[in-house]
C-alpha angles and dihedrals in degrees: 000000000000128000093256092058092045090054091047093053091047090052091050091051092048091048090051090051094047095046096037090231116127122230132220120277108284096214090054092056093036108029092169092065110116130189092268089057090046093056088048088056089048092052090050090053091051090048090052094047092046090051087052091057106268118128130219108247102170148307139280130214120215136185093034095145124078090231093057092045092050091049091058094033096240133132101214141032128269131219143217140187126260116220130200092245090061095062118107125176118237116269090030124142113231124198107241089210090064089073135051107221108346126193126181127228127189112226146161113247122207121210110203127218095180136037119263114205132149147088097263109028111176135206094260090055091050092053092046090053095047122097092189148317130245138189111250145170119228109203103204120198129182123216086198116095115263092353087280095159141156120196092268091053096054094042092052089048090060090265090301091292119178120152138340122218110195123210134246100263146011125231137187109265091211089068094058137057094235093191090059097041105124123220128205118191121195128193117195090344096309125107107242103164142019128189145150140228091259089073089076103074091308091303135017087238089062090051093054090047089052091051095050091049093046092051090054088068088062093047090254139110145179120281135214111268095028125129115228120196105209101201140281119301093204142000125311119268118214113227135204137181110295096029119132117200129193128177131182130187120201113253093003113064146251140285134193140183137176130209122214 
């Protein structure tokens, strides 16, 4: 797949995002696209969005659960890039029409105080580099029609990134067993999902270590000040106009968002 085609696919995805009109499955139109090509498309999208004025504020990890990996027939997670125009404060009201087919995931976000870079980053290094952790919603959104995605489709689409809703406080991760931290997710006042930190590669710390090590293969790393979303703690929850979501994680905090 040549650079011209990579740029063309990136432009189609950005047009779909801007117009809120999904596009056809990429791997159906371009069956030769591999994961390497897909990350090249993702990098082109980030280049385009940066040129348009958005700033990189962190990274997200996807496919951290065995169920999600089995669904896309992969053996490891994927990752995407968080941009400044994705960030939404907790208790905000988000227009449903600003997204195509949004789904909410409850996650633990890491805020870094030191760089993380290397081929074999471990959990101790992640904790030492972390200023604090927060409860957060990731609102994922696919630019591919009907969420009909293979791994290459979601990677190219910046790991189906949509919005990030950050929680109400930040705590020291060394004071909590993050693997055992329990999550309760409510939709319109009713509990619809529960989960725990262990859903993200056994522990969210493991997920961040995996990401730093994976980025090293691309000559990249994680930087001080970045937000890292460590992976969903339960299934995705579809959202529509009028829905109110609230999520709390034991020992960490809460987060809420409304759609109108």
